[in-house]
C-alpha positions as CSV (number, residue, x, y, z in Angstrom):
1,M,-79.1,27.9,45.7
2,A,-75.0,27.9,45.5
3,A,-73.8,26.8,42.3
4,S,-70.5,24.9,42.7
5,F,-67.9,25.2,40.0
6,S,-64.9,23.2,39.4
7,P,-62.3,23.4,36.7
8,A,-62.1,21.3,33.8
9,I,-58.8,19.2,34.3
10,S,-56.8,17.2,31.6
11,P,-55.9,13.8,31.9
12,G,-52.1,14.4,32.1
13,L,-52.3,17.1,34.9
14,Q,-54.7,14.6,36.9
15,S,-51.8,12.0,36.9
16,R,-49.1,14.6,37.7
17,A,-51.1,15.7,40.7
18,R,-51.8,12.2,41.8
19,F,-47.6,11.5,41.4
20,A,-47.3,14.6,43.6
21,Q,-49.5,13.0,46.2
22,S,-48.4,9.9,47.0
23,S,-45.0,10.9,46.4
24,L,-45.6,13.2,49.6
25,S,-47.8,10.3,51.3
26,G,-45.4,7.8,51.0
27,P,-41.7,7.1,50.1
28,S,-40.6,7.5,46.3
29,K,-38.3,5.5,44.4
30,V,-35.2,7.2,43.1
31,R,-33.2,6.1,40.5
32,V,-29.8,6.9,39.7
33,G,-29.0,7.4,36.4
34,V,-29.1,9.0,33.2
35,R,-32.6,10.1,33.6
36,A,-35.8,9.3,36.2
37,Q,-38.1,7.4,35.7
38,T,-41.6,7.7,36.7
39,P,-43.9,4.8,37.5
40,D,-46.8,6.5,35.3
41,F,-44.3,7.7,32.7
42,P,-41.8,5.5,32.5
43,G,-38.6,6.6,30.2
44,R,-39.7,10.2,31.0
45,A,-37.3,12.8,32.4
46,S,-38.1,14.6,35.3
47,C,-36.1,17.5,37.2
48,N,-33.8,16.5,39.7
49,G,-30.2,15.8,41.0
50,N,-28.9,14.2,38.1
51,V,-28.9,17.6,36.1
52,E,-26.0,18.8,38.2
53,F,-24.4,14.9,37.8
54,H,-24.6,15.8,33.8
55,K,-23.0,19.0,34.2
56,G,-20.4,17.9,35.9
57,L,-19.7,14.9,33.8
58,T,-19.5,17.4,30.5
59,L,-16.7,19.9,32.7
60,S,-14.8,16.7,33.2
61,R,-14.5,15.8,29.5
62,N,-13.3,19.2,28.7
63,F,-11.1,21.5,30.4
64,K,-11.6,25.5,29.9
65,G,-13.1,24.7,26.8
66,K,-10.5,22.8,24.9
67,P,-11.0,18.8,24.9
68,T,-8.2,17.0,27.2
69,R,-7.7,14.0,24.6
70,R,-5.4,15.1,21.3
71,R,-6.6,14.6,17.8
72,V,-5.1,12.2,15.8
73,S,-2.8,13.6,13.1
74,M,-2.7,11.8,9.9
75,M,0.7,10.7,8.8
76,C,2.6,13.1,6.0
77,V,2.1,12.3,2.5
78,A,5.4,13.8,1.4
79,T,8.1,11.8,0.5
80,P,9.9,10.7,4.3
81,Q,13.4,12.1,5.1
82,V,15.9,10.1,6.7
83,L,19.0,10.4,8.4
84,Y,22.2,9.3,5.6
85,R,25.8,9.2,6.3
86,N,28.5,10.5,4.1
87,P,30.7,7.5,3.8
88,D,33.4,10.4,2.5
89,E,33.1,12.9,5.3
90,G,31.5,10.5,7.6
91,T,28.5,13.2,8.6
92,W,25.1,12.9,8.9
93,Q,22.5,14.4,7.4
94,W,18.7,14.3,6.3
95,V,17.7,13.4,2.8
96,D,14.2,12.5,1.2
97,L,14.5,7.9,1.2
98,W,14.8,8.0,-2.5
99,N,17.9,9.9,-2.6
100,A,19.2,7.8,0.3
101,L,17.8,4.9,-1.5
102,Y,20.0,5.4,-4.9
103,R,23.6,6.7,-2.5
104,D,23.4,2.8,-1.4
105,R,22.6,2.1,-5.4
106,I,18.9,0.6,-5.0
107,I,16.4,1.4,-7.7
108,F,12.9,1.2,-6.7
109,I,10.1,0.4,-9.1
110,G,6.6,0.7,-7.1
111,Q,4.3,2.2,-9.7
112,E,3.6,1.7,-13.6
113,I,6.1,2.5,-15.6
114,D,6.0,5.5,-17.8
115,E,7.7,7.6,-20.2
116,E,8.9,10.0,-16.9
117,F,9.5,7.5,-14.6
118,S,11.5,5.0,-16.9
119,N,13.3,8.6,-17.7
120,Q,14.4,9.1,-14.4
121,L,15.3,5.5,-13.8
122,L,17.6,5.2,-16.8
123,A,19.3,8.5,-15.8
124,T,20.0,6.6,-12.6
125,M,21.6,4.0,-14.1
126,L,24.2,5.6,-16.2
127,Y,24.9,8.1,-13.3
128,L,25.3,5.1,-11.0
129,E,27.4,3.3,-13.7
130,S,29.7,6.6,-14.4
131,V,30.7,6.6,-10.6
132,D,31.1,3.1,-10.4
133,D,30.5,0.8,-13.1
134,S,32.0,-2.7,-10.7
135,R,29.6,-2.3,-8.3
136,K,25.8,-3.9,-7.9
137,L,23.0,-1.9,-8.8
138,Y,20.0,-3.6,-6.6
139,L,16.5,-3.7,-8.3
140,Y,13.6,-3.9,-6.3
141,I,10.2,-4.6,-8.2
142,N,6.7,-4.1,-6.9
143,G,4.7,-3.1,-9.8
144,P,2.3,-4.1,-13.0
145,G,4.4,-2.9,-15.1
146,G,3.7,-0.6,-17.8
147,D,3.9,1.4,-21.2
148,L,5.7,-0.9,-23.8
149,T,8.3,1.5,-25.1
150,P,9.4,2.8,-21.7
151,C,9.9,-0.9,-20.2
152,L,12.0,-2.1,-23.1
153,A,13.9,1.1,-22.8
154,I,14.8,-0.2,-18.9
155,Y,15.8,-3.8,-19.9
156,D,17.4,-3.1,-22.7
157,T,19.7,-0.6,-20.5
158,M,20.1,-3.3,-17.7
159,Q,21.9,-5.6,-20.4
160,S,23.9,-3.0,-21.8
161,I,25.4,-1.1,-18.5
162,K,28.8,-3.0,-16.9
163,N,27.1,-3.0,-13.3
164,P,25.7,-6.1,-12.7
165,V,21.8,-6.1,-11.9
166,C,20.7,-7.8,-8.8
167,T,16.8,-7.9,-9.3
168,H,14.3,-9.2,-6.2
169,C,10.3,-9.0,-6.2
170,V,9.2,-7.9,-3.1
171,G,5.4,-8.0,-3.9
172,Y,4.5,-8.4,-7.4
173,A,5.5,-8.1,-11.2
174,Y,3.2,-8.3,-13.4
175,H,3.6,-8.2,-17.4
176,L,6.7,-6.2,-18.4
177,S,7.9,-5.6,-14.6
178,G,8.2,-10.0,-14.9
179,F,10.4,-9.7,-18.0
180,L,12.4,-7.0,-15.9
181,L,13.1,-9.0,-13.1
182,A,14.2,-12.0,-14.9
183,A,16.7,-10.1,-16.8
184,G,18.9,-9.7,-13.8
185,E,21.9,-11.0,-13.4
186,K,22.1,-15.2,-13.4
187,G,22.0,-16.2,-10.2
188,K,20.9,-12.6,-8.3
189,R,17.3,-12.5,-9.4
190,S,15.1,-13.2,-6.1
191,S,12.1,-12.7,-4.8
192,M,9.6,-12.9,-1.3
193,P,8.2,-16.0,-0.4
194,L,4.6,-14.7,-1.0
195,S,5.4,-12.5,-4.7
196,R,3.5,-12.8,-7.1
197,I,4.8,-12.9,-11.1
198,A,2.7,-12.9,-14.2
199,L,3.3,-12.8,-17.9
200,S,1.8,-12.2,-21.2
201,S,2.2,-11.4,-24.5
202,P,2.9,-7.6,-25.1
203,G,-0.2,-5.9,-26.5
204,G,-1.2,-2.7,-27.8
205,A,-3.6,-0.8,-29.8
206,A,-3.8,0.6,-33.0
207,R,-6.3,3.3,-35.1
208,G,-6.4,5.0,-38.3
209,Q,-5.8,3.4,-41.9
210,A,-5.7,-0.9,-42.7
211,A,-1.7,-0.3,-43.2
212,D,-1.2,1.3,-40.4
213,I,-2.9,-1.1,-38.0
214,R,-0.8,-3.6,-40.1
215,N,2.3,-1.8,-39.4
216,E,1.2,-1.7,-35.4
217,A,0.6,-5.4,-35.3
218,D,4.1,-5.9,-37.3
219,E,6.0,-4.3,-34.9
220,L,4.0,-5.9,-31.7
221,L,5.3,-9.0,-33.1
222,R,8.7,-8.1,-33.7
223,I,9.2,-7.2,-29.7
224,R,7.1,-9.9,-29.4
225,D,9.5,-12.4,-30.5
226,Y,12.2,-10.2,-29.3
227,L,11.4,-10.7,-25.3
228,F,10.3,-14.5,-26.0
229,K,13.6,-15.0,-27.2
230,E,15.6,-13.3,-24.4
231,L,13.4,-15.0,-21.6
232,A,13.9,-18.8,-23.1
233,E,17.7,-17.7,-22.8
234,K,17.1,-16.3,-19.8
235,T,15.0,-19.2,-18.3
236,G,16.8,-21.8,-20.3
237,H,13.5,-22.6,-22.0
238,P,13.3,-23.6,-25.8
239,V,11.4,-20.6,-27.6
240,E,8.5,-23.0,-28.3
241,K,7.7,-24.1,-25.0
242,I,7.6,-19.8,-24.2
243,Y,5.3,-19.4,-27.3
244,S,2.8,-21.9,-25.7
245,D,3.1,-21.0,-22.1
246,L,2.5,-16.8,-22.8
247,S,0.1,-17.8,-25.3
248,R,-2.3,-16.9,-22.0
249,V,-1.5,-14.8,-19.0
250,K,0.6,-17.2,-17.0
251,R,1.0,-16.6,-13.2
252,F,3.9,-17.9,-11.0
253,G,3.9,-18.1,-7.1
254,S,7.7,-17.7,-5.9
255,Q,8.4,-21.3,-6.0
256,E,6.7,-21.7,-9.3
257,A,8.7,-19.0,-10.7
258,L,12.0,-20.9,-9.3
259,E,11.1,-23.8,-10.9
260,Y,10.5,-22.0,-14.3
261,G,14.1,-20.5,-14.1
262,L,12.4,-16.7,-13.5
263,I,14.5,-16.5,-10.5
264,D,17.4,-17.7,-8.9
265,H,16.4,-18.2,-5.0
266,I,13.6,-17.1,-2.6
267,V,14.3,-14.8,0.5
268,R,13.5,-16.1,3.6
269,P,13.3,-14.3,6.7
270,S,17.2,-14.5,8.5
271,S,14.8,-15.3,11.7
272,L,14.4,-19.1,10.0
273,H,18.0,-19.5,10.0
274,D,20.2,-18.2,12.7
275,G,18.3,-15.4,14.0
276,K,20.3,-12.6,13.3
277,S,19.5,-9.5,11.6
278,S,21.0,-9.0,7.6
279,P,21.8,-6.3,5.5
280,L,19.7,-4.7,3.1
281,H,21.0,-6.4,0.3
282,S,21.8,-10.1,1.8
283,W,20.2,-11.9,-1.0
284,S,22.5,-10.6,-3.6
């Protein structure tokens, strides 16, 4: 009696055999896509013509091993260079943006004011006064204020030079920057419609012996009295009202600043008037 031997077949192989047999005996479904799905194993990839399709798709995305699309490059973080025409010679030359603004007598405050930045502004104002002490200076403000002594140096220089200083708030002028905005030439102070202005009493910190702390406090009170007196003169309000309003931080919108006397007018887009473009400092 001959013994029959049949090898053990795993369930997976049996199912594959059944799938192969069914594909030979009858028509099978072919799905075109990323992966072909079999009746018994949905979602499992099988070897078919889709491999060639993927190869062709990959090759179409690349050309000679390099991407066909250019990478997006970031803008240079250095100071931009602009073309400037020399009014005396009539020639054009590339200069950095701040240099071009200075030549048009435009001074821009766009950061916190410290000693170094204050010295640059002071030197610029004094130089422009030496060149022509009758032409206007245009001070654009978009900053949070800064250290007390450097800001006071700018304030006093604005009052001492012969040039009229036109101030303009283009974003926000907080704390001591707000005092600089109000210190401009009467009738030449302005802001954009959405600008924000905040004023407060000057503050500081002191450490050391009690006598030293008292001296620092007395100095702060002296500076506060000076600034409040100047602000009362610039705005036309009594000094008592300034003390009362600035006992806490007082914030202004452009219309509120106009009514309070910090600015003289609000700059509107030229399209609201005649649709024509206006010069850079037509607001003055």
